N, CA, C and O atoms as a DFTB+ gen file, in Angstrom:
744 C
 N C O
     1  1       0.766      -0.977      -0.151
     2  2       0.041      -0.197       0.179
     3  2       0.760       1.153       0.396
     4  3       1.366       1.357       1.448
     5  1       0.681       2.335      -0.864
     6  2       1.396       3.647      -1.247
     7  2       1.195       4.367      -0.402
     8  3       0.459       3.932       0.484
     9  1       1.648       5.573      -0.275
    10  2       1.144       6.785       0.766
    11  2      -0.190       7.407      -0.270
    12  3      -0.861       8.163       0.433
    13  1      -0.587       7.349      -1.250
    14  2      -1.391       8.176      -1.946
    15  2      -2.521       6.926      -2.741
    16  3      -2.412       5.700      -2.788
    17  1      -3.210       7.522      -3.100
    18  2      -4.256       7.065      -3.712
    19  2      -3.998       6.547      -5.128
    20  3      -3.756       7.454      -5.925
    21  1      -3.988       5.099      -5.722
    22  2      -3.812       4.583      -7.051
    23  2      -4.910       4.877      -7.939
    24  3      -6.098       5.005      -7.642
    25  1      -4.203       4.991      -9.386
    26  2      -4.988       5.039      -9.839
    27  2      -5.479       3.622     -10.686
    28  3      -4.613       2.950     -11.247
    29  1      -6.707       3.274     -10.733
    30  2      -7.362       2.096     -10.779
    31  2      -6.856       1.815     -12.648
    32  3      -6.609       2.754     -13.404
    33  1      -6.810       0.585     -12.992
    34  2      -6.293       0.765     -14.279
    35  2      -7.273      -0.382     -14.727
    36  3      -7.903      -1.086     -13.937
    37  1      -7.333      -0.505     -16.492
    38  2      -8.216      -1.431     -16.916
    39  2      -8.492      -3.096     -16.866
    40  3      -7.857      -3.906     -17.541
    41  1      -9.314      -3.352     -16.149
    42  2      -9.756      -5.054     -16.013
    43  2      -8.746      -5.940     -17.101
    44  3      -8.013      -6.862     -16.745
    45  1      -8.914      -5.352     -18.735
    46  2      -8.197      -6.462     -19.854
    47  2      -6.791      -6.140     -20.129
    48  3      -6.402      -6.573     -21.213
    49  1      -5.867      -5.449     -19.386
    50  2      -4.475      -4.823     -19.500
    51  2      -3.609      -6.326     -19.537
    52  3      -3.548      -7.043     -18.538
    53  1      -3.137      -6.581     -20.483
    54  2      -2.151      -7.334     -20.384
    55  2      -0.965      -7.216     -19.937
    56  3      -0.088      -6.477     -20.385
    57  1      -0.882      -8.130     -18.801
    58  2       0.468      -8.086     -18.714
    59  2       1.257      -9.362     -18.506
    60  3       1.633      -9.658     -17.372
    61  1       1.508     -10.078     -19.481
    62  2       2.270     -11.311     -19.418
    63  2       3.604     -10.499     -19.848
    64  3       3.639      -9.337     -20.254
    65  1       4.883     -11.541     -19.628
    66  2       5.967     -11.032     -20.083
    67  2       6.082     -11.754     -20.982
    68  3       5.610     -12.886     -21.081
    69  1       7.026     -10.910     -22.092
    70  2       7.301     -11.220     -23.486
    71  2       8.489     -12.298     -22.943
    72  3       9.262     -12.049     -22.018
    73  1       8.456     -13.670     -23.805
    74  2       9.077     -14.838     -23.804
    75  2       8.552     -15.583     -22.329
    76  3       8.875     -16.765     -22.438
    77  1       8.278     -15.494     -21.791
    78  2       7.454     -16.614     -20.835
    79  2       6.541     -16.354     -20.606
    80  3       6.443     -15.720     -19.556
    81  1       5.639     -16.550     -21.146
    82  2       4.433     -17.066     -21.827
    83  2       3.921     -18.426     -21.235
    84  3       3.019     -18.461     -20.399
    85  1       4.573     -19.583     -21.734
    86  2       4.234     -20.534     -21.508
    87  2       5.417     -21.135     -20.121
    88  3       5.141     -22.293     -19.807
    89  1       6.456     -20.615     -19.417
    90  2       6.785     -21.129     -18.558
    91  2       6.437     -20.893     -17.083
    92  3       6.741     -21.606     -16.128
    93  1       5.755     -19.778     -17.089
    94  2       5.112     -19.338     -15.358
    95  2       3.740     -19.942     -15.413
    96  3       3.279     -20.055     -16.549
    97  1       2.938     -20.385     -14.342
    98  2       1.952     -21.556     -14.782
    99  2       0.774     -19.644     -14.245
   100  3       0.878     -18.487     -13.838
   101  1      -0.019     -20.535     -14.630
   102  2      -1.352     -19.392     -15.264
   103  2      -1.395     -18.529     -13.736
   104  3      -1.480     -19.163     -12.684
   105  1      -1.327     -17.087     -13.754
   106  2      -2.009     -16.386     -12.593
   107  2      -0.267     -15.995     -11.583
   108  3      -0.267     -15.442     -10.483
   109  1       0.781     -16.370     -12.187
   110  2       1.909     -16.054     -11.548
   111  2       2.935     -15.075     -12.103
   112  3       4.093     -14.932     -11.713
   113  1       2.226     -14.341     -13.212
   114  2       2.973     -13.619     -13.769
   115  2       2.565     -12.124     -13.292
   116  3       2.181     -12.233     -12.127
   117  1       2.487     -10.739     -13.723
   118  2       3.313      -9.673     -12.933
   119  2       1.431      -9.435     -12.896
   120  3       0.612     -10.073     -13.557
   121  1       1.154      -8.317     -11.901
   122  2      -0.469      -8.610     -11.587
   123  2      -0.252      -6.926     -11.404
   124  3       0.572      -6.246     -10.793
   125  1      -1.580      -6.584     -12.368
   126  2      -1.821      -4.964     -11.791
   127  2      -2.097      -4.671     -10.627
   128  3      -2.747      -5.440      -9.920
   129  1      -1.756      -3.766     -10.301
   130  2      -1.562      -3.194      -9.058
   131  2      -3.347      -2.768      -8.519
   132  3      -4.086      -2.113      -9.254
   133  1      -3.749      -3.246      -7.249
   134  2      -5.381      -3.150      -7.325
   135  2      -5.373      -2.032      -6.749
   136  3      -4.630      -1.530      -5.905
   137  1      -6.686      -1.530      -7.534
   138  2      -7.138      -0.192      -7.209
   139  2      -7.399       0.089      -5.544
   140  3      -7.541      -0.873      -4.789
   141  1      -7.436       1.160      -5.160
   142  2      -7.505       1.555      -3.305
   143  2      -9.252       0.972      -3.490
   144  3     -10.004       0.934      -4.463
   145  1      -9.393       0.612      -2.200
   146  2     -11.114       0.670      -2.469
   147  2     -11.561       1.867      -0.961
   148  3     -10.753       2.478      -0.262
   149  1     -12.701       1.871      -0.880
   150  2     -12.843       2.747      -0.065
   151  2     -12.805       3.303       0.798
   152  3     -13.256       4.440       0.935
   153  1     -12.085       2.445       1.862
   154  2     -11.179       2.928       3.333
   155  2     -10.095       3.285       3.143
   156  3      -9.511       4.186       3.744
   157  1      -9.524       2.345       1.923
   158  2      -8.150       3.119       2.193
   159  2      -8.536       4.319       1.222
   160  3      -8.162       5.344       1.791
   161  1      -9.036       4.587       0.184
   162  2      -8.966       6.458      -0.014
   163  2      -9.448       7.480       0.904
   164  3      -9.289       8.700       0.854
   165  1     -10.139       6.675       1.854
   166  2     -10.334       7.839       3.237
   167  2      -9.745       8.085       4.061
   168  3      -9.872       9.078       4.778
   169  1      -8.632       6.874       4.184
   170  2      -7.334       6.981       4.853
   171  2      -5.991       7.932       4.604
   172  3      -5.305       8.683       5.297
   173  1      -6.007       7.369       2.902
   174  2      -5.121       8.048       2.166
   175  2      -5.230       9.691       2.496
   176  3      -4.447      10.468       3.042
   177  1      -6.278       9.823       2.038
   178  2      -6.791      11.491       1.886
   179  2      -6.672      12.267       2.890
   180  3      -6.895      13.455       2.657
   181  1      -6.376      11.968       3.996
   182  2      -6.309      12.635       5.442
   183  2      -4.503      13.127       4.756
   184  3      -3.713      12.348       4.223
   185  1      -4.325      14.392       4.973
   186  2      -3.161      14.962       4.955
   187  2      -2.270      15.172       6.224
   188  3      -2.073      16.258       6.769
   189  1      -1.656      13.703       6.690
   190  2      -1.480      13.481       8.180
   191  2      -0.227      14.503       8.528
   192  3      -0.063      15.114       9.584
   193  1       0.837      14.523       7.033
   194  2       2.185      14.913       7.523
   195  2       1.782      16.273       7.914
   196  3       2.200      16.659       9.006
   197  1       1.041      17.076       7.217
   198  2       0.710      18.571       6.867
   199  2      -0.067      18.612       8.214
   200  3       0.208      19.545       8.969
   201  1      -0.665      18.036       8.463
   202  2      -1.305      17.967       9.888
   203  2      -0.855      17.963      11.068
   204  3      -1.453      18.308      12.086
   205  1       0.260      17.557      10.961
   206  2       1.116      17.180      12.135
   207  2       1.722      18.156      12.554
   208  3       1.687      18.647      13.682
   209  1       2.601      18.636      11.183
   210  2       2.911      20.181      11.387
   211  2       2.593      21.145      11.609
   212  3       3.375      21.990      12.045
   213  1       1.038      21.431      11.344
   214  2       0.199      21.953      11.745
   215  2       0.026      22.256      13.235
   216  3       0.303      23.336      13.756
   217  1      -0.524      21.041      13.942
   218  2      -0.953      20.746      15.044
   219  2       0.765      21.186      15.894
   220  3       0.566      21.723      16.983
   221  1       1.810      21.079      15.652
   222  2       3.095      21.372      16.431
   223  2       2.922      23.329      16.364
   224  3       2.716      24.056      17.337
   225  1       3.067      23.707      15.098
   226  2       2.612      25.231      15.053
   227  2       1.229      25.738      15.738
   228  3       1.462      26.946      15.769
   229  1       0.383      25.637      16.111
   230  2      -0.913      25.425      16.451
   231  2      -0.569      25.464      18.157
   232  3      -0.923      26.299      18.990
   233  1       0.296      24.174      18.327
   234  2       0.898      24.298      19.892
   235  2       1.342      25.465      20.385
   236  3       0.962      26.135      21.345
   237  1       2.210      25.618      19.585
   238  2       2.941      27.298      19.954
   239  2       2.083      28.086      19.956
   240  3       2.041      28.639      21.055
   241  1       1.220      28.507      19.166
   242  2       0.447      30.036      19.077
   243  2      -0.614      29.566      19.993
   244  3      -1.194      30.582      20.376
   245  1      -1.231      28.369      20.609
   246  2      -2.182      28.239      21.326
   247  2      -1.451      28.844      22.837
   248  3      -2.112      29.544      23.604
   249  1      -0.334      28.548      23.058
   250  2       0.392      28.946      24.348
   251  2       0.222      29.971      24.300
   252  3      -0.558      30.400      25.149
   253  1       0.789      30.928      23.365
   254  2       0.909      32.410      23.571
   255  2      -0.431      32.682      23.435
   256  3      -0.805      33.555      24.218
   257  1      -1.160      32.305      22.822
   258  2      -2.554      32.914      23.269
   259  2      -3.235      32.587      24.980
   260  3      -3.968      33.492      25.380
   261  1      -3.092      31.734      25.678
   262  2      -3.121      31.134      26.635
   263  2      -2.459      32.278      27.836
   264  3      -3.046      32.751      28.809
   265  1      -1.008      32.522      27.367
   266  2      -0.291      33.295      28.324
   267  2      -0.449      35.199      28.041
   268  3      -0.084      36.047      28.855
   269  1      -1.015      35.445      26.826
   270  2      -0.884      36.925      26.304
   271  2      -2.221      37.319      25.980
   272  3      -2.501      38.480      25.680
   273  1      -3.173      36.258      26.038
   274  2      -4.615      36.682      26.073
   275  2      -4.958      36.639      24.532
   276  3      -4.194      36.266      23.642
   277  1      -6.677      37.242      24.341
   278  2      -6.613      37.291      22.922
   279  2      -5.768      38.628      22.043
   280  3      -5.863      38.951      20.859
   281  1      -4.996      39.171      23.070
   282  2      -3.988      40.619      22.352
   283  2      -2.766      39.791      21.927
   284  3      -2.044      40.098      20.977
   285  1      -2.624      38.889      22.585
   286  2      -0.998      38.141      22.501
   287  2      -0.238      38.468      21.211
   288  3      -0.876      38.144      20.209
   289  1       0.823      38.963      20.999
   290  2       1.541      39.070      19.526
   291  2       3.102      38.336      19.891
   292  3       3.646      38.144      20.978
   293  1       3.452      38.091      18.785
   294  2       4.853      37.681      18.494
   295  2       5.476      38.678      17.431
   296  3       4.986      39.041      16.362
   297  1       6.726      39.036      18.028
   298  2       7.707      39.861      17.254
   299  2       6.655      41.188      17.020
   300  3       7.050      42.136      16.342
   301  1       5.305      41.191      17.619
   302  2       4.945      42.522      17.198
   303  2       3.559      42.336      16.488
   304  3       2.740      43.233      16.291
   305  1       3.417      40.801      16.081
   306  2       2.300      40.415      14.867
   307  2       1.313      40.147      15.681
   308  3       1.521      40.392      16.869
   309  1       0.230      39.686      15.361
   310  2      -0.863      39.452      16.578
   311  2      -1.155      38.091      16.021
   312  3      -1.512      37.765      14.889
   313  1      -0.869      37.235      17.306
   314  2      -1.141      35.618      17.175
   315  2      -2.363      35.394      15.871
   316  3      -2.296      34.821      14.783
   317  1      -3.140      35.920      16.363
   318  2      -4.192      35.387      15.175
   319  2      -4.220      35.656      13.788
   320  3      -4.914      35.103      12.935
   321  1      -3.250      36.718      13.627
   322  2      -2.868      36.420      12.200
   323  2      -1.749      35.663      11.983
   324  3      -1.669      35.448      10.774
   325  1      -0.775      35.118      12.634
   326  2      -0.219      34.183      12.686
   327  2      -0.557      32.925      12.195
   328  3      -0.200      32.099      11.355
   329  1      -1.458      33.129      13.129
   330  2      -1.971      31.485      12.409
   331  2      -2.887      31.508      11.554
   332  3      -3.161      30.465      10.962
   333  1      -3.466      32.500      11.326
   334  2      -4.053      32.338       9.977
   335  2      -3.357      32.178       8.439
   336  3      -3.913      31.863       7.387
   337  1      -1.913      32.517       8.700
   338  2      -0.540      32.586       7.910
   339  2      -0.539      31.106       7.981
   340  3      -0.974      30.475       7.018
   341  1      -0.145      30.565       8.907
   342  2       0.093      29.521       9.109
   343  2      -1.092      27.769       8.457
   344  3      -0.752      26.645       8.089
   345  1      -2.491      28.465       8.631
   346  2      -3.367      27.684       8.069
   347  2      -2.987      28.156       6.245
   348  3      -2.697      27.112       5.661
   349  1      -2.947      28.885       5.665
   350  2      -3.126      29.495       4.298
   351  2      -1.801      28.540       3.608
   352  3      -1.558      28.118       2.477
   353  1      -0.942      28.442       5.279
   354  2       0.589      27.631       4.357
   355  2       0.786      26.432       4.672
   356  3       1.874      25.865       4.566
   357  1      -0.196      25.955       5.069
   358  2      -0.962      24.270       4.992
   359  2      -1.523      24.164       3.768
   360  3      -1.328      23.256       2.961
   361  1      -2.151      25.008       3.656
   362  2      -3.370      24.994       2.338
   363  2      -2.256      24.875       1.242
   364  3      -2.568      24.113       0.328
   365  1      -0.969      25.492       1.133
   366  2      -0.480      25.627      -0.307
   367  2       0.360      23.967       0.025
   368  3       0.159      22.937      -0.618
   369  1       1.120      24.100       0.972
   370  2       1.808      22.654       1.841
   371  2       1.453      21.656       1.013
   372  3       2.178      20.972       0.290
   373  1       0.007      21.609       1.204
   374  2      -0.429      20.155       1.214
   375  2      -0.593      19.389      -0.400
   376  3      -0.452      18.177      -0.562
   377  1      -0.862      20.209      -1.339
   378  2      -0.424      19.543      -2.429
   379  2       1.033      19.401      -2.946
   380  3       1.492      18.458      -3.589
   381  1       1.599      20.408      -2.579
   382  2       3.421      19.983      -2.528
   383  2       3.567      18.809      -2.044
   384  3       4.049      17.859      -2.662
   385  1       3.242      18.795      -1.132
   386  2       3.757      17.510      -0.207
   387  2       2.952      16.595      -1.329
   388  3       3.884      16.065      -1.933
   389  1       2.231      16.319      -1.684
   390  2       1.031      15.344      -1.893
   391  2       2.204      15.014      -3.480
   392  3       2.795      13.963      -3.728
   393  1       2.217      16.518      -4.438
   394  2       3.455      16.184      -5.704
   395  2       4.878      15.406      -5.126
   396  3       5.497      14.535      -5.737
   397  1       5.141      15.835      -4.091
   398  2       6.859      15.485      -3.946
   399  2       6.873      14.209      -3.330
   400  3       8.000      13.715      -3.275
   401  1       5.640      13.296      -2.683
   402  2       6.167      12.220      -2.186
   403  2       5.295      11.001      -3.431
   404  3       5.342       9.857      -2.979
   405  1       4.712      11.065      -4.541
   406  2       4.358      10.899      -5.361
   407  2       4.839       9.619      -6.027
   408  3       6.057       9.606      -5.850
   409  1       4.454       8.473      -6.747
   410  2       5.228       7.324      -6.941
   411  2       4.507       6.867      -8.336
   412  3       3.309       7.129      -8.443
   413  1       5.121       6.250      -9.328
   414  2       4.668       5.822     -10.665
   415  2       2.837       4.796     -10.123
   416  3       2.821       3.841      -9.347
   417  1       1.686       5.343     -10.755
   418  2       0.634       4.802     -10.460
   419  2      -0.387       5.667      -9.717
   420  3      -1.609       5.601      -9.581
   421  1       0.799       6.709      -9.180
   422  2      -0.103       7.316      -8.021
   423  2      -0.850       8.558      -8.695
   424  3      -0.429       9.463      -9.416
   425  1      -2.406       8.194      -8.074
   426  2      -3.232       9.586      -8.511
   427  2      -3.133      10.888      -7.416
   428  3      -3.901      11.216      -6.512
   429  1      -2.088      11.378      -7.803
   430  2      -1.569      12.351      -7.003
   431  2      -2.305      13.769      -7.313
   432  3      -2.319      14.640      -6.443
   433  1      -2.776      13.926      -8.288
   434  2      -3.172      15.536      -8.185
   435  2      -4.999      15.271      -7.492
   436  3      -5.642      16.164      -6.941
   437  1      -5.387      14.159      -7.674
   438  2      -6.805      13.614      -7.163
   439  2      -6.118      13.684      -5.699
   440  3      -6.643      14.650      -5.146
   441  1      -5.518      13.305      -5.143
   442  2      -4.657      13.278      -3.540
   443  2      -4.542      14.683      -3.416
   444  3      -5.125      15.332      -2.547
   445  1      -3.756      15.180      -4.325
   446  2      -3.562      17.041      -3.790
   447  2      -5.056      17.731      -3.652
   448  3      -5.226      18.556      -2.755
   449  1      -6.243      17.356      -4.631
   450  2      -7.346      18.352      -4.670
   451  2      -8.110      17.901      -3.666
   452  3      -9.070      18.613      -3.371
   453  1      -7.910      16.700      -2.932
   454  2      -9.197      16.313      -1.713
   455  2      -8.346      16.700      -0.705
   456  3      -8.883      17.341       0.199
   457  1      -6.983      16.455      -0.595
   458  2      -6.309      16.578       0.710
   459  2      -6.515      18.269       1.033
   460  3      -6.563      18.796       2.144
   461  1      -6.586      18.722       0.109
   462  2      -5.939      20.244       0.092
   463  2      -7.600      20.963       0.595
   464  3      -7.631      22.029       1.210
   465  1      -8.860      20.221       0.238
   466  2      -9.955      20.767       0.495
   467  2     -10.436      20.192       2.026
   468  3     -11.555      20.528       2.415
   469  1      -9.609      19.343       2.876
   470  2      -9.873      18.483       3.661
   471  2      -8.999      19.328       4.740
   472  3      -9.482      19.661       5.822
   473  1      -7.611      19.660       4.334
   474  2      -7.003      20.424       5.317
   475  2      -7.494      21.371       6.393
   476  3      -7.141      21.387       7.572
   477  1      -8.732      22.483       5.536
   478  2      -9.107      23.482       6.920
   479  2     -10.271      22.659       7.943
   480  3     -10.750      23.106       8.985
   481  1     -10.495      21.616       7.439
   482  2     -12.123      21.043       8.016
   483  2     -11.273      20.236       9.341
   484  3     -11.539      20.462      10.521
   485  1     -10.284      19.330       8.912
   486  2      -9.141      18.986       9.785
   487  2      -8.745      19.754      11.106
   488  3      -8.950      19.574      12.306
   489  1      -8.014      20.793      10.259
   490  2      -7.666      22.191      11.168
   491  2      -8.350      22.664      12.075
   492  3      -7.878      22.959      13.173
   493  1      -9.508      22.800      11.767
   494  2     -10.855      23.219      12.418
   495  2     -11.245      22.204      13.371
   496  3     -11.608      22.574      14.488
   497  1     -11.217      20.951      13.076
   498  2     -11.654      19.832      14.362
   499  2     -10.337      19.746      15.346
   500  3     -10.537      19.323      16.485
   501  1      -9.212      20.063      15.030
   502  2      -8.264      20.056      15.867
   503  2      -7.991      21.399      16.906
   504  3      -7.243      21.528      17.876
   505  1      -8.653      22.043      16.447
   506  2      -8.674      23.379      17.134
   507  2      -7.416      24.141      16.799
   508  3      -6.470      24.220      17.582
   509  1      -7.449      24.808      15.366
   510  2      -6.518      25.632      15.082
   511  2      -6.602      26.796      15.790
   512  3      -7.793      26.958      16.053
   513  1      -5.995      27.623      16.200
   514  2      -5.794      29.215      16.837
   515  2      -6.559      29.784      15.557
   516  3      -7.560      30.379      15.958
   517  1      -6.453      29.826      14.050
   518  2      -7.034      30.458      13.488
   519  2      -8.747      30.653      13.284
   520  3      -9.434      31.554      12.805
   521  1      -9.042      29.367      13.886
   522  2     -10.763      29.096      14.249
   523  2     -11.138      29.365      15.673
   524  3     -12.332      29.352      15.974
   525  1     -10.159      29.624      16.637
   526  2     -10.626      30.134      17.841
   527  2     -11.831      31.031      18.196
   528  3     -12.504      30.926      19.221
   529  1     -12.018      31.984      17.139
   530  2     -13.097      32.885      17.466
   531  2     -14.459      31.997      17.420
   532  3     -15.380      32.063      18.234
   533  1     -14.372      31.121      16.240
   534  2     -15.732      30.420      15.435
   535  2     -15.357      28.948      15.948
   536  3     -15.603      28.170      15.026
   537  1     -14.785      28.175      17.222
   538  2     -14.602      26.960      17.065
   539  2     -15.606      26.341      17.582
   540  3     -15.685      26.779      18.730
   541  1     -16.687      25.333      17.361
   542  2     -17.417      24.500      18.126
   543  2     -16.768      23.229      18.285
   544  3     -16.157      22.613      17.411
   545  1     -16.905      22.981      19.162
   546  2     -16.524      21.343      18.913
   547  2     -17.736      20.191      18.840
   548  3     -17.272      19.060      18.992
   549  1     -18.942      20.219      18.674
   550  2     -19.760      19.540      18.344
   551  2     -20.102      19.481      16.852
   552  3     -20.349      18.375      16.373
   553  1     -20.143      20.748      15.947
   554  2     -19.722      21.165      15.187
   555  2     -18.432      20.717      14.203
   556  3     -18.546      20.323      13.042
   557  1     -17.313      20.857      14.871
   558  2     -16.008      20.095      14.155
   559  2     -16.524      18.902      14.245
   560  3     -16.457      18.340      13.152
   561  1     -17.089      18.155      15.186
   562  2     -17.340      16.672      15.139
   563  2     -18.136      15.955      14.350
   564  3     -17.950      14.777      14.045
   565  1     -19.459      16.973      13.843
   566  2     -19.858      16.750      12.889
   567  2     -19.523      16.570      11.118
   568  3     -19.861      15.726      10.288
   569  1     -18.689      17.828      11.062
   570  2     -18.423      18.265      10.036
   571  2     -16.953      17.325       9.714
   572  3     -16.883      16.723       8.642
   573  1     -16.050      17.266      10.500
   574  2     -15.290      16.534      10.301
   575  2     -15.523      14.940       9.500
   576  3     -15.187      14.625       8.358
   577  1     -16.222      14.099      10.560
   578  2     -16.994      13.007      10.226
   579  2     -17.748      12.699       8.696
   580  3     -17.754      11.637       8.075
   581  1     -18.356      13.971       8.336
   582  2     -19.140      14.001       7.449
   583  2     -17.891      13.985       5.993
   584  3     -17.733      12.971       5.314
   585  1     -17.386      14.841       5.826
   586  2     -16.041      14.962       4.947
   587  2     -15.288      14.193       4.734
   588  3     -14.898      14.010       3.581
   589  1     -14.639      13.189       6.199
   590  2     -13.933      12.082       5.813
   591  2     -14.689      11.185       5.133
   592  3     -14.517      10.678       4.025
   593  1     -15.518      11.058       5.909
   594  2     -16.554       9.747       5.107
   595  2     -16.886       9.921       3.943
   596  3     -17.035       8.925       3.237
   597  1     -17.091      11.169       3.425
   598  2     -17.522      11.335       2.202
   599  2     -16.503      11.838       1.053
   600  3     -16.733      12.610       0.122
   601  1     -15.085      11.044       1.464
   602  2     -14.140      11.793       0.717
   603  2     -13.455      10.493       0.539
   604  3     -12.263      10.600       0.249
   605  1     -14.018       9.040       0.665
   606  2     -13.590       8.095       0.264
   607  2     -14.595       7.642      -1.110
   608  3     -14.336       6.560      -1.638
   609  1     -15.501       8.310      -1.558
   610  2     -16.487       8.266      -2.316
   611  2     -15.473       8.745      -3.649
   612  3     -15.767       8.510      -4.821
   613  1     -14.294       9.420      -3.232
   614  2     -13.705      10.146      -4.667
   615  2     -12.736       9.549      -5.335
   616  3     -11.608       9.484      -4.846
   617  1     -13.003       9.066      -6.453
   618  2     -11.945       7.675      -6.675
   619  2     -11.598       8.331      -8.145
   620  3     -12.414       8.607      -9.025
   621  1      -9.907       8.539      -8.184
   622  2      -9.432       8.508      -9.240
   623  2     -10.250       8.020     -10.753
   624  3     -10.744       6.892     -10.720
   625  1     -10.379       8.690     -11.844
   626  2     -10.333       8.430     -13.003
   627  2      -9.531       6.854     -13.369
   628  3      -8.552       6.576     -12.675
   629  1      -9.911       5.995     -14.310
   630  2      -9.418       4.679     -14.509
   631  2      -8.473       5.508     -15.603
   632  3      -8.674       6.454     -16.364
   633  1      -7.480       4.760     -15.322
   634  2      -6.556       4.774     -16.573
   635  2      -6.516       4.486     -17.638
   636  3      -5.659       3.610     -17.532
   637  1      -6.757       4.503     -18.664
   638  2      -7.173       3.789     -20.064
   639  2      -5.432       3.785     -20.320
   640  3      -4.574       4.531     -19.847
   641  1      -5.316       2.651     -21.244
   642  2      -4.367       2.181     -22.080
   643  2      -4.131       3.223     -23.362
   644  3      -4.912       3.642     -24.215
   645  1      -2.758       3.450     -23.132
   646  2      -3.079       4.831     -25.190
   647  2      -2.811       3.868     -25.833
   648  3      -2.208       2.812     -25.644
   649  1      -3.637       4.625     -27.104
   650  2      -3.546       3.660     -28.429
   651  2      -2.488       3.913     -28.685
   652  3      -1.984       5.014     -28.464
   653  1      -1.856       2.860     -29.260
   654  2      -0.768       2.723     -30.110
   655  2      -0.856       2.428     -31.675
   656  3      -1.077       1.275     -32.047
   657  1      -0.697       3.390     -32.531
   658  2      -0.729       2.717     -33.580
   659  2       0.488       2.920     -34.398
   660  3       1.336       3.809     -34.321
   661  1       0.379       1.734     -35.337
   662  2       1.355       0.709     -36.275
   663  2       1.715       1.380     -37.028
   664  3       1.810       0.821     -38.121
   665  1       2.044       2.564     -37.025
   666  2       2.738       3.086     -38.365
   667  2       3.712       3.104     -38.910
   668  3       4.635       3.440     -38.167
   669  1       4.144       2.793     -40.416
   670  2       4.979       2.925     -40.986
   671  2       6.336       4.224     -40.726
   672  3       6.066       5.142     -41.500
   673  1       7.222       4.456     -40.179
   674  2       8.159       5.296     -40.218
   675  2       8.283       6.011     -41.352
   676  3       8.233       5.402     -42.420
   677  1       8.463       7.391     -41.340
   678  2       8.509       8.328     -42.447
   679  2       9.644       7.854     -43.809
   680  3      10.836       7.547     -43.844
   681  1       8.716       7.970     -44.688
   682  2       9.469       7.655     -46.367
   683  2       9.763       5.997     -45.847
   684  3      10.915       5.578     -45.966
   685  1       8.766       5.144     -45.311
   686  2       8.997       3.719     -45.278
   687  2       7.695       3.289     -46.077
   688  3       6.569       3.650     -45.735
   689  1       7.874       2.740     -46.824
   690  2       6.514       2.246     -47.640
   691  2       5.874       0.990     -47.025
   692  3       6.838       0.241     -46.868
   693  1       4.847       0.393     -46.619
   694  2       4.592      -0.646     -46.526
   695  2       4.694      -1.825     -47.603
   696  3       4.417      -1.780     -48.801
   697  1       5.190      -2.938     -46.804
   698  2       5.423      -3.988     -47.767
   699  2       4.032      -4.839     -48.432
   700  3       2.891      -4.830     -47.969
   701  1       4.440      -5.437     -49.446
   702  2       3.266      -5.724     -50.312
   703  2       3.577      -7.094     -50.377
   704  3       4.639      -7.409     -50.912
   705  1       2.554      -8.294     -49.753
   706  2       2.537      -9.635     -50.181
   707  2       1.225      -9.800     -51.203
   708  3       0.084      -9.343     -51.285
   709  1       2.296     -10.966     -52.118
   710  2       1.127     -11.371     -53.260
   711  2       1.040     -12.684     -52.882
   712  3       1.825     -13.602     -52.646
   713  1      -0.527     -12.448     -52.896
   714  2      -1.144     -13.837     -52.043
   715  2      -1.804     -14.762     -53.591
   716  3      -2.621     -13.994     -54.099
   717  1      -1.749     -15.581     -54.120
   718  2      -2.956     -16.324     -55.651
   719  2      -3.331     -14.915     -56.519
   720  3      -4.431     -14.498     -56.884
   721  1      -1.948     -14.340     -56.706
   722  2      -1.717     -13.622     -57.826
   723  2      -2.490     -12.046     -57.632
   724  3      -2.348     -11.272     -58.578
   725  1      -3.148     -11.656     -56.647
   726  2      -3.347     -10.658     -55.710
   727  2      -2.198      -9.636     -54.779
   728  3      -1.209     -10.221     -54.337
   729  1      -2.301      -8.563     -54.576
   730  2      -1.477      -7.922     -53.444
   731  2      -2.626      -7.291     -52.238
   732  3      -3.715      -6.738     -52.390
   733  1      -1.905      -7.621     -51.099
   734  2      -2.506      -7.135     -50.562
   735  2      -1.566      -6.166     -49.633
   736  3      -0.386      -6.467     -49.807
   737  1      -1.741      -5.041     -48.654
   738  2      -0.285      -4.576     -48.102
   739  2      -0.664      -5.645     -46.453
   740  3      -1.726      -6.079     -46.008
   741  1       0.721      -5.733     -45.963
   742  2       0.901      -6.373     -45.117
   743  2       0.845      -5.490     -44.068
   744  3       1.011      -5.889     -42.915
């Protein structure tokens, strides 16, 4: 299981090994990676690494608010402004992180979009300082459960095999084969 949601492949994709068709018993050749199921997608869309960093930053900011009150500041900048900038930074870093950890076959763009949309909801549920004026624990729980369960319904589009055209190289003419007095192109 990879870090990101995988792109499903077409079921009729031929994955036989050239030259080993008759050597390997049926079913022992390479297999297409299985697409992620609902629960795997739901877990993989959570931007955990970015949320962990956000939790660390909000712990520091929350401590500053506790000691300094609602007018707390750091280096002359209000803590609430820093918290908003941290929230925006988290939303910018989330798709970049998804791009950075991608592997062959990952649906990183779908992952980036869904994870970026989930980030502020998770931040709200974790009590981010940016939302301290409007935070409601019950609403946070309902919102988090709803969007997380709903995120598992988002599945990346099926990867379709590219059409390969068998065209002759430029300047090369197709060979003609003579069969019983007629000519056909091969």
